[in-house]
Structure formats: C-alpha cells, structure tokens
C-alpha positions as CSV (number, residue, x, y, z in Angstrom):
1,M,13.6,-34.2,-2.4
2,S,10.4,-34.2,-0.4
3,N,9.4,-31.4,1.8
4,I,9.0,-31.7,5.6
5,S,6.6,-29.7,7.6
6,I,7.6,-28.2,10.9
7,G,5.8,-26.0,13.4
8,I,7.6,-23.2,15.3
9,R,6.6,-20.6,17.9
10,I,7.9,-17.1,17.4
11,P,7.4,-13.9,19.4
12,A,4.5,-11.8,18.5
13,N,6.6,-8.8,17.4
14,L,8.7,-11.0,15.1
15,Y,5.4,-12.4,13.6
16,Q,4.1,-8.9,13.0
17,Q,7.3,-8.0,11.2
18,L,7.0,-11.1,9.1
19,E,3.4,-10.2,8.2
20,S,4.5,-6.6,7.3
21,Y,7.3,-8.0,5.1
22,I,5.1,-10.4,3.2
23,A,2.5,-7.7,2.6
24,Q,5.2,-5.5,1.1
25,T,7.0,-8.2,-0.9
26,H,4.0,-10.4,-1.9
27,L,6.0,-13.5,-0.9
28,T,4.6,-16.3,1.1
29,K,5.6,-16.9,4.7
30,T,7.2,-20.1,3.6
31,E,9.3,-18.4,1.0
32,V,10.5,-15.7,3.4
33,I,11.4,-18.2,6.2
34,L,13.1,-20.7,3.8
35,N,15.2,-17.9,2.3
36,A,16.1,-16.5,5.7
37,L,17.0,-20.0,7.0
38,A,19.1,-20.8,3.9
39,Q,20.9,-17.5,4.2
40,Y,21.6,-18.0,7.9
41,L,22.9,-21.5,7.3
42,D,24.9,-20.3,4.3
43,V,23.3,-22.8,1.9
44,S,21.6,-20.3,-0.4
45,E,23.0,-22.1,-3.5
46,K,20.8,-25.1,-2.7
47,I,17.6,-23.0,-3.1
48,S,15.9,-23.1,-6.5
49,L,16.5,-20.2,-8.9
50,S,12.9,-19.1,-8.7
51,Q,13.1,-18.8,-4.9
52,R,16.3,-16.9,-5.1
53,V,14.9,-14.5,-7.7
54,A,11.8,-14.0,-5.4
55,A,14.2,-13.2,-2.5
56,L,16.1,-10.7,-4.6
57,E,12.9,-9.0,-5.7
58,A,11.9,-8.8,-2.1
59,Q,15.2,-7.2,-1.1
60,M,14.9,-4.7,-4.0
61,L,11.4,-3.7,-2.8
62,E,12.8,-3.2,0.7
63,L,15.7,-1.1,-0.6
64,K,13.4,1.0,-2.7
65,S,11.2,1.6,0.4
66,L,14.3,2.6,2.4
67,V,15.5,4.9,-0.3
68,K,12.1,6.5,-0.6
69,N,11.8,7.0,3.1
70,T,15.3,8.5,3.4
71,S,14.7,10.8,0.4
72,S,11.4,12.1,1.8
73,K,13.1,12.7,5.2
74,N,15.9,14.6,3.5
75,T,13.5,16.6,1.4
76,S,11.3,17.6,4.4
77,A,14.4,18.7,6.3
78,I,15.3,21.2,3.6
C-alpha cells in the first residue's frame, strides 16, 4: 500500500500541544497523527505492530508523567 501525503491546517494551540507531546514521547508528528486518526476511526488493527508499540510507549510515558505530577502534588500537600 502506498502512502499519500496530505496537508492540513490546525489551530496554533493544538500544534503547540502536538510539539510538546512529540518532545516527550520522541515520536514523529506523522506517527502521532496516524495513531490518533486510526484510533478515532476505530481502525487501529490496520496499523503496523511497530507503530502500535510506539503509540503504547508514548501512552506509557504520558501516564508516568501524570502519575509523577500527581504524586509530587500529593507529597507537597502533606
């Protein structure tokens, strides 16, 4: 299957969140957008295993960050 290139316009705040997310996860913009689109369209099973693993790793990093932030807030409240 060949890849097709598309161009999109997104709001600046969404782009900033995308940039922040890729900085944390070390994924490419393409990987993040493909994974998000596939999840939204409920066709995740059609994505290659390596892309799915990368998406799971990104989600794990995000969860670790959330847990760390929550833990530090709880600790400082004590």
